[in-house]
C-alpha positions as CSV (number, residue, x, y, z in Angstrom):
1,M,136.7,41.4,61.3
2,P,133.0,43.3,62.0
3,T,131.6,44.8,59.0
4,D,131.3,48.8,59.6
5,Y,128.1,50.8,58.5
6,E,127.7,54.3,59.2
7,L,124.2,55.2,59.4
8,K,121.8,58.4,60.7
9,L,119.3,56.1,62.8
10,L,115.9,58.0,64.1
11,A,115.9,58.1,67.7
12,V,112.4,59.9,68.5
13,T,112.1,60.2,72.0
14,P,109.2,60.8,74.5
15,R,111.2,64.3,75.4
16,I,111.9,65.2,72.0
17,R,107.9,64.7,71.1
18,W,107.1,66.7,74.0
19,N,109.6,69.2,72.9
20,T,108.8,69.4,69.6
21,A,105.1,70.4,70.9
22,A,106.4,72.8,72.8
23,G,107.8,74.8,69.5
24,V,104.7,74.5,68.1
25,L,102.9,76.1,69.9
26,S,105.9,78.6,71.0
27,I,106.1,79.4,67.2
28,G,102.1,80.0,66.8
29,A,102.5,82.6,69.9
30,I,105.5,84.2,68.7
31,A,103.3,84.7,65.1
32,Y,100.9,85.5,66.8
33,S,102.2,88.2,69.1
34,T,103.8,89.5,66.2
35,Y,100.7,90.0,64.5
36,V,98.9,91.8,67.2
37,L,102.1,93.9,67.5
38,G,102.1,94.9,64.0
39,H,98.6,95.9,64.0
40,Y,98.6,97.9,66.9
41,L,101.7,99.9,65.3
42,Y,99.7,100.2,61.9
43,P,96.2,99.8,62.4
44,A,95.8,101.3,59.0
45,G,98.2,99.0,57.1
46,D,98.4,95.1,55.8
47,S,102.2,94.8,56.7
48,A,101.2,93.0,59.6
49,I,100.0,89.6,58.2
50,A,102.8,89.6,56.1
51,V,105.4,90.2,59.1
52,A,103.5,87.6,61.2
53,M,103.4,84.9,58.6
54,L,107.0,85.2,57.8
55,V,107.5,84.5,61.1
56,L,105.6,81.3,61.4
57,A,107.4,80.2,57.8
58,V,111.0,81.1,59.3
59,G,110.4,79.7,62.8
60,F,108.6,76.5,61.0
61,L,111.8,76.4,58.7
62,L,114.4,76.8,61.8
63,G,112.0,74.1,63.8
64,I,112.4,71.7,61.1
65,I,115.9,71.8,61.2
66,A,116.1,71.6,64.7
67,Y,114.0,68.5,64.8
68,L,115.8,66.6,61.9
69,K,119.0,67.8,64.3
70,A,117.5,65.8,67.1
71,V,116.0,62.8,65.5
72,L,118.7,61.7,63.7
73,V,121.2,60.2,65.4
74,P,125.0,59.7,63.6
75,S,125.8,55.9,64.2
76,L,128.1,53.1,63.4
77,V,126.5,49.9,63.1
78,S,129.3,47.2,63.4
79,I,127.9,43.6,62.4
80,G,130.0,40.9,63.9
81,A,130.6,37.2,64.3
82,T,129.0,36.9,67.4
83,E,127.4,40.2,68.0
84,L,125.9,44.0,66.7
85,R,127.3,47.0,68.1
86,V,125.7,50.4,67.9
87,R,128.1,53.1,68.3
88,D,126.5,57.0,69.0
89,L,128.8,58.6,66.9
90,R,128.0,62.3,68.6
91,R,129.0,61.3,72.0
92,D,131.7,58.7,71.0
93,S,129.5,56.0,73.1
94,L,128.6,52.7,72.8
95,T,124.5,52.4,72.8
96,R,124.0,48.9,72.6
97,C,125.6,45.6,72.1
98,I,123.5,42.7,71.3
99,E,124.7,39.0,71.5
100,Y,123.2,37.1,68.2
101,A,122.3,34.4,70.9
102,D,120.2,36.7,73.0
103,I,117.9,37.3,69.9
104,A,114.6,35.4,69.6
105,A,113.2,37.0,66.5
106,Y,114.1,39.7,64.0
107,R,111.7,41.9,61.7
108,H,113.4,43.9,58.7
109,Q,110.5,46.4,56.7
110,V,110.2,49.2,54.9
111,L,106.6,51.5,56.3
112,N,105.8,54.8,55.8
113,S,109.5,55.9,54.9
114,T,111.0,54.3,57.4
115,E,113.0,51.3,57.6
116,E,113.4,49.5,60.5
117,L,115.2,46.4,61.9
118,R,113.4,45.2,65.1
119,L,114.6,42.5,67.8
120,T,112.9,40.6,70.1
121,L,115.4,39.2,72.8
122,R,114.6,36.3,74.5
123,S,114.2,38.2,77.4
124,G,111.1,40.0,75.9
125,E,112.7,43.1,75.3
126,R,112.2,44.5,72.0
127,V,115.2,46.5,70.1
128,S,114.5,48.8,67.1
129,L,117.3,50.3,64.7
130,K,115.5,52.4,62.8
131,S,116.2,54.6,59.7
132,A,114.8,57.7,57.3
133,A,114.2,55.9,54.0
134,N,114.2,59.6,52.8
135,F,118.0,60.1,54.1
136,D,119.3,57.0,53.3
137,T,119.8,57.2,49.6
138,S,122.7,55.1,49.3
139,N,120.7,52.1,51.0
140,K,123.4,51.5,53.7
141,F,120.2,50.3,55.9
142,A,119.0,47.6,54.1
143,A,122.7,46.8,53.4
144,M,123.5,46.4,57.0
145,A,120.0,44.6,57.4
146,R,121.3,41.6,55.0
147,A,124.6,41.7,56.4
148,F,123.1,41.0,60.1
149,E,120.8,38.2,58.9
150,Q,123.6,36.4,57.3
151,Q,125.5,36.7,60.5
152,L,122.9,35.4,62.3
153,A,122.1,32.3,60.4
154,Q,126.0,31.7,60.6
155,A,126.6,32.2,64.2
156,A,123.2,29.6,65.0
157,T,124.7,27.3,62.8
158,T,127.4,27.6,63.9
159,A,126.4,26.9,67.3
160,R,123.7,24.3,66.5
161,A,126.9,22.4,64.8
162,A,129.1,22.5,67.9
163,A,126.6,21.3,70.0
164,S,125.3,18.2,68.4
165,P,127.3,16.7,66.2
166,R,124.4,16.1,63.7
167,G,124.7,19.5,63.0
168,G,121.7,21.5,61.2
169,S,120.6,25.2,61.5
170,A,118.5,26.5,64.8
171,L,117.6,30.3,63.5
172,P,116.1,33.2,65.2
173,M,112.4,33.3,63.4
174,R,112.4,36.0,61.3
175,E,108.5,38.0,62.0
176,K,107.2,38.7,59.0
177,G,106.0,42.9,58.4
178,F,103.1,43.9,57.7
179,L,103.5,44.6,54.0
180,E,104.3,40.8,53.5
181,K,101.3,39.4,54.9
182,P,97.8,38.5,53.4
183,L,96.1,41.7,54.9
184,A,98.2,44.0,52.7
185,T,97.6,42.5,49.8
186,G,94.5,42.2,50.3
187,L,94.4,45.9,51.2
188,L,96.1,46.4,47.9
189,L,93.7,44.8,45.4
190,A,91.1,46.8,47.1
191,A,92.9,50.0,46.5
192,T,93.9,48.9,42.8
193,L,90.1,48.5,42.3
194,V,89.2,51.9,43.7
195,V,92.2,53.4,41.6
196,G,90.1,51.9,39.0
197,L,86.8,53.8,40.0
198,V,89.1,57.0,40.0
199,G,90.3,56.2,36.7
200,W,87.0,56.1,35.3
201,Q,85.8,59.4,36.9
202,V,88.9,61.1,35.5
203,A,87.9,59.8,31.8
204,A,84.6,60.4,32.2
205,G,85.2,64.1,33.0
206,N,83.8,64.1,36.5
207,L,87.4,64.5,38.3
208,T,90.2,66.0,37.3
209,V,93.9,64.5,37.5
210,G,94.7,67.1,40.2
211,N,91.8,66.7,42.3
212,V,93.2,62.7,42.5
213,A,97.3,63.5,42.6
214,G,97.8,63.3,46.3
215,A,95.6,59.4,46.7
216,L,97.7,58.6,43.3
217,A,100.9,59.5,44.8
218,V,100.1,57.5,48.2
219,Y,99.1,54.2,46.3
220,V,101.8,54.3,43.9
221,S,104.2,55.0,47.4
222,Y,102.4,51.6,48.7
223,V,102.4,49.7,45.6
224,I,106.7,50.2,45.6
225,A,107.1,49.6,49.0
226,W,104.5,46.4,48.8
227,L,106.9,45.0,45.9
228,A,110.1,45.7,47.8
229,A,108.2,43.4,50.6
230,R,107.8,40.9,48.4
231,R,111.0,40.6,47.0
232,R,112.3,40.2,51.0
233,A,110.1,37.7,51.4
């Protein structure tokens, strides 16, 4: 029996990108038009700026909600003995059915708050399943990726044993993610040196914690992602 994982997969299509750009321009145009109209009706008051800012804030919030609704697709990923299936729960339609025998390589990584399982098929096509790590608090995507890797190994071993009396394992190649490569470690060492120098400047009173808080947050996020990649390696 296949194991099912109900996930919200990321699907950022060119159409969504164009709609997002158009939405941003429209919100800006509406806010500016509101300001011009308000300033024309009440030239002596400051309410035009306040109303325009309110329109901009409300439009931005509605835009974020609409964007998340468009790119977060409720999906059911089924990990079976011989294939992976992806079903779009919004339309109740099967969007992907991939036989393990058709997979030449795969990669699982977390980068920029996005978790990805990328499959390279023997035909050369690449299929990516992505999930926003910030919205996957139960780590379902990571569990799905582990189950996939186990089933893929088992299917490859079974196929190899059936083809050769000697048995053995013929696994698709596991590609290393960026954070598993030596370059990522080099960047971490360089960033650590920079953080050390910044810390020395803070201790000397030349900088305040507020000046470097954003950079430190980025550094800590990178370290956490790097450690997670080391555990998967």
